[in-house]
N, C-alpha and C positions, 0 to 999 in steps of 0.2 A: 689074273693080276697083271701080266705083261700087256694084255690087250688094253686094260684100263690105263696103265702108265703111258702106253703109246698114244692113246687118245688124248690124254692130258697134255703130252709134249707137243702134239700136232696143234692142239687148240691154243696153247701158250705161244708157240711160234707164229701161228696165224695172227694172233692179237698184236704181237710185236710188229709184224710186217704191216698190219693194217695201220697201226699207230704211226709207223715210220712213213707210210705212204699218205697219211692224212694231210690234206692241204690246210694251210692257215687261211682263215676267213679275212679277206682284205677287200672290203666293199668299195673303197675309193680307187678309181681307175688310175689316177695320177700317182697315188702312193704305190700301187702295185707295179706300175711301169717303172717307177724309180727304183724299186727293189730288184726287179728283173734285170735292169741295166746297171746295177750298182757295181762300183769298184771300191774295195775288193768284192769279188763275186759272192753272192748269196745263193743264187739258183744254181747249185753245184751240178745237178743232173740235166740242166738246160731243158726242162720240160715246160717252161713258161708258167710254172706254179712254184709257190714257196711251201715246201713241206715243213711239218712241225719239227722234224729232226734237223732240217737245214737252218731253221730259225734258231733252234736251241743251241746249236754249236757255234753260231756267229757271235764272236766276242770282241769284235773290233769297233771301228768308228763308222757310224751310219750317218751319211750326208744326204739329206733330202730337202735341202733349203731351196726356197724360191721356185717351187714346182706346182703351185696352185693346188695344194692339197688341203682339203677341208675336213678330212676324217682320217685319223691315225689308228683306227681299229686294226688290230693285227700286231701292233707293237708289243702287246703283252706276251707274245710267243717268243720274243727275243730275250730270254731270261738271263743270258750271259752278256748282254750288250754293255759295253764299256762307256761309249760316248755317243750321244744323239744330238745332231744338229737338224732341227726342223723349223728353223726361223724363216721369216718372210713367206708365210703361207696364209691360209684362210681358216686356221683352226679355231674353233670355238670351245673345244673340250680337249683335254689331254690327260689320259690316265696311264701313269707309268708305275703304278703301285706294285706291279709284278716284275719290274725290271730291277731286281735287288742288287745287281752288280754295277749299276750305272754310277759312274763317277763324274761325268760332265754332261750338262744339258744346256742347250741353247735353243730357246723357243721364242726368241724376241720377234717383234713385228708380226704378231698374229692378232686374233680377235678374242683372246682368252679373257674371261671375267673372273675366274678363280683357278687356283693351282695349289695342289696338295702334294708335297714331296716328302711328307713325314715318314713314309715307309721306305724311302731310299736312303738307307743307313750307310751307304758307301759314297754318297754324293758329296763332292768337294767344290764343284764349280757350277753356278747357276746364272744364266742370262735369261731373264724373262721381261726385259724392258720393252716399252712401246707396245703394250697390249691395252686392255681395258680392265685390268685386275682391280677388284674391290676386296679380294681375299687372297692371302698368301700364307701357307702353312709350311714352315721350314723346321718345325720342332724335331729335335733329336738328330738332325743331320750334321755330319762333320764338316759343314761348309767352311771353306777358307775364302771363297770369293762369291759375292752376291751382288748382282746388278738388276735392280727392279725399277729404274726411273721411268718417268712418263707413263704412269698408270693412274688409277683413281683410289689408291690405298689411303684409308683413314687411320689404319693401325698396322704396325709392323712389330712383331715379337721376335727378337733375335736373342733372347735371354739364354736359350739353350745352345746357341751356336758359338760356343766358347773358343773355337779354333779360328773364327773369322778374322781375316787380316784386311780384307777390302770390302767395303760396303758402299754401294751406290744406290741411293734411294731418293734422288731429287725429282722434282716435278711430280709431286703427288699431293695429297691433301692431309698430310700428317700434322697434327698439332702437338704431338708428343713423340719422343724417341728415346728409349732407354738403352744405352750401350754400356751400362755399368758393369755387366758381366763379360764384356768383350775386351779383355785385357790385352789380347794379341793384336788388336786393331792398329793398323799403320796408315790406312787410307779411309777417310770418311767424307762422303759427298752427300749432303742432305739439303741442297739448295732448292729454292722455289717450292717451299712448303708453307705451312702456317705455324711453325714452331714458335712458342712463346719462351721456352727455356731449353737449354742444352747443357747437360753435365758431362764433361769429358775428363773429369778429374782422375778417374781410374784408368784412363787410356794413356798410360805413360809411354807407350811405344808409338804413339800417333806422330806421323811425319807430315801428313797432308790433311788439312781440315778445310772443307769447302761448305760453307753454310750461308751462301748469298741469298738475298731476297726471302727473308723470313720476318718475324716480328720480335727478334731477340733484343733485350735491353741490357743483358749482362752475359759475360763470358769469362769464366775462370780458367786461365791457362797456366797457372803457376806450376802445376805438375807436369806440363807437357814440354819438357826441355828438349825433346827430340824433334820438335816441330820445325819443318823447313819451309813450308808454304802455308799461309793463312789467307783464305778468301772469305771475308765477312762483310762485304759491301751490301748496301740496301737493307739495313736493319735499323734499329732504334738506339744504337749505342751512344751514350754521352761520354762514357769513359771506356777505354780499352787499354788494359795493362799487358804489355808484351815485354816487360823488363826482364822476365826470367827466360824468355824464348830467344836465347842468344845464338841459336843455330838457324834462325830464319834467313832465308834468301829472298823470298817474295812475300810482300804484304799488300793485300788489297782490302782497304777499309773505307772506300768511298761511299758517298750517299748515306751518311749517318748524321749524328748530332754532336760529333766530337768537338770539344773546345780545346783539348790539349792532346798531344801524342808524344810520348817519350820513347825514342828509338836509340838513345845514346849507347846502350849496351850491345847493340846488334851490329857488329862490325862486318858481318857476313852478308848484310843486306845488299842485294843487287837491283831490286825493283821495289818501288813504293808508289802505290796509287792511293791518294788520300783526298781526292777532289770532292767538292760539294759537301763540305762540312762547315764548321764554325771556328776553324783554327785561326788564331791571331798571331801565333808564333810557331815556327817549325825549325828545330835545330838538327841539321844534318851534318854537322862538323865531324862527327865520329864515324860517319858512314862512307869511308873512303872507297869501298867497293861498289858504290851505287852507280848503276849504269842508266837506269830509267827512273825519272821522277815526274809524276803528274800530281800537281797540288792546286789545280785551278778551282775557282769558285769557293774561296775561303775569305778570310779577313786579314790576310797577310799584308803588312806594311814594309817588311824587310825580308830578304832571303839571301843568305850567304852560302854560296856554293864553291868557295875558293879551294876547299880541301877535297872536293869531289872530282879528282882528276880523271876518273874513269867514266864520268858522266857523258853519255852519248845523246840522250833525249831529255829535254826539260820542257814541261808544259805547265806554265804558271799563270795562265790567263785568268781574267776576271777576279783580280784581287785589288789591293790598294797600294801596290808597289810604286815608289817614287824613283828608285834607282835599281839598276840590275847590272851586275858586273860578272860576266862569264869568261873573262879573259884568261883565267887559269884552268878552265875546263877544255883542255887541249883535244879531247876526243869528241867534243860536242859537234853534232851534225844536224840536229833537229831542235828548233826552239820556237815555241809558241808563247808569246807574252802579251797578247792583245788584251784590250779592255782593262788596263791598269791606269795609273796616274803618273806614268814615267816622264821624267824630265832628263834622265841620263841613262844611256844604254851602251854598254861596252861589250862588243862581241869579238874584239880583236884577240882571238885565241890561237893564232897561227895555224888555223885549220879551216879558214873560211872557204877555201877552194873545194872542200869536201862537204859543205853544207848541202843538204837535200831538201830541207823544209825550214822556212823562217818566216813567221808571221808576227808583225808587231803593230797591227792597225788598232784604231780606237784608243790612241794615246795622244790626245790633242795638244799637249804641251811638249811633246817630244819633237825636236827640230833636227837633232844630229845623232847619228848612230856611229860609234867608233868601230872601225873595221880594220882588217889587215891591209887591204888595198882598196881604196875608194873607187878607182877605175874598174877593177875587177867586179866589185859589188854592183856598180852601175850597169856594167855590160852583161852580167850573168844572172843577177837576181831579178829576173823579169817578173813583173806583176802577173799573178795567176793563182792557181790553186795551191802551189807550193811556196810562193813568195808573195808577200803583201805588206805594204807600208802606207802610212798616211801621206797625203800629198805634200805636206809641209816638211817632210823628212829629207835630210841630206846625209850622205855618207862621207866620213872623214877618217883619216888616220890619227887625228888628234882633235877631238871635239872640245877639249879644254882651251884650245887656242883659236877656236872658231868664233867669229863675230856673229851677229844675229842672222846673217844670211851667207857669210863668206867663210871659207877655210883657207887660212894662210899657212904655207908649208915652207920648209927649208930655211926658216928665219929670214926670208927675203921681204922687202918692203911690200906693203899691201898695194895692189893695183886698184885704183879707184874706177868703179864701173858706174856709168851714168848715161841717161836717167834710168832709174829702176824703181817702179815699173816703167816700161818703154812701149811705144806704139809701133814705130817703124825701124828704129836704129838704136843700137847700143854702142857706147863709146868707152874707150879705155884710156887711162891717163898716160900710158906709155905704149910703145910698140910691143906686141906680144904674139905668140902663137895661141890660137883659141880653137876649142872643139865644143860644139853644141850638141847636147843630148836631151831627150825628153824624159818624162817621169819614169818611164819603164827602163831607161838606160839605153834606148835605141839611138844610134848615131844619126844626126841630121845633116850637119855640115861642119867644115873646118876652114880656117884661114891662117896664113902665116904672115908674120911681120906686119901686123895690122893694128890700127887703133880704133877700128869701127867694125861692126857686124850688122848686116842687113837682116831685119826680122819681119819685113813687110809681107813675106809670103808664108809666114808661120801663123797657125791658128792661135787664138787667145789661150793662155794657159801658163803653167809653170815649167821652166827649163833649167838646165844645169850647164854651166860653163866650166871647162877645164883649161886653165892657162898654163902654158909651159914655156921654158926658156929655149935657147937655141940648141941646147944639148938634149932637149926632150924631157927635162926634169920638171915635174909638176911644181909650180910655185903658188898656185892658188886654185881653189874650186869655189864657185859661187852659184847661188840660186838667183834666177831672175824671173820677172813676171812680164809676160807680153799682154798688153791691154788690147 
């Protein structure tokens, strides 16, 4: 009896030792090298092999990203693995059904066509973006974060992922997306799909909704009072009701068919992009926190921004605006108002020296732009990529007191300038100090105590004269034409 027991004990011990000494099959050389050189250490006995017991006890974070791995066979031995990063490789298949303790998986930027994580009941975070997925099974996983954009998915079932807070599924082929069971969702990005409808009425915790470039015609946001950012550009909305979304700070609704937009209740709004719609009216009087407004390519005939004192950027090009007054927008530094029908433009907001971009071209009836300091504007707003104006435009501190070509300042009598246009010489009705600049504000010449100015060496074109008294005070600015 003792002999039999001894034989059994020896055999059992031998089997255990054999099991412990058994090497994990890892056919991909790059994967094996990554494991042998891994930190934290996996090859504990440093025998240049990964034993089954070494794999089984490794419970940490495996990082094998960007190592040109095409086969992850052997990963099944890591049964206690907590986190796996195998992104940026050449994987066409990934079987993690045996990794039951896995909580985080990043396999983005591979060549996967299908992925099944339904057996990974501890998985909370999954990145599988930038693959070639046509199938993704996340059933019964406790996912809180799922990123699967830039694939070829035509279907995505997240109905059992009730803990999901962040869902990124943009740039796929989805025509339908059911998130009605995902009540914990705070972030939803489903842009660049083929969605015809989107129901987020059950997602009352939603703070960020990004559904750009789909085929949506309706979006019910009445229940989404926690929403802070809405990106819904490039759809087919003719109506967008955000009256209940009083926590919104950013609203992107450009490239739709909107004929009206009511944002009066949203006093928290700091950014509004509503360009390329059919808006004939835009009331922003209640949006005092607004910093950036882009409303180009609409049908606007008026735009009142007087109460938007925080406004830094205004882009209102390609409308039908006849007048624009931004003098109360003291923070404004960027203004694009080209392609309108402006006859009056007031930008004297006491902040002209901080302007970084100002383009007002293609307003053929605009002759005068009211500014803080006409000399500064002439000298610093040089025509180019950042500043551009029509050739008939003059800068003035008081456009309302300007004649057709002249600006009269300091209540002094107008100095008659003749002939205008001129060929060789321009004359002044009294002695004066004169400075000549070109259209870009570049200094050309100056004369003191003169009643004539030689133009014979100047090329044909439009020029500006600044006339000053003996104290250097500007008394008149005029536009002249050299023939």
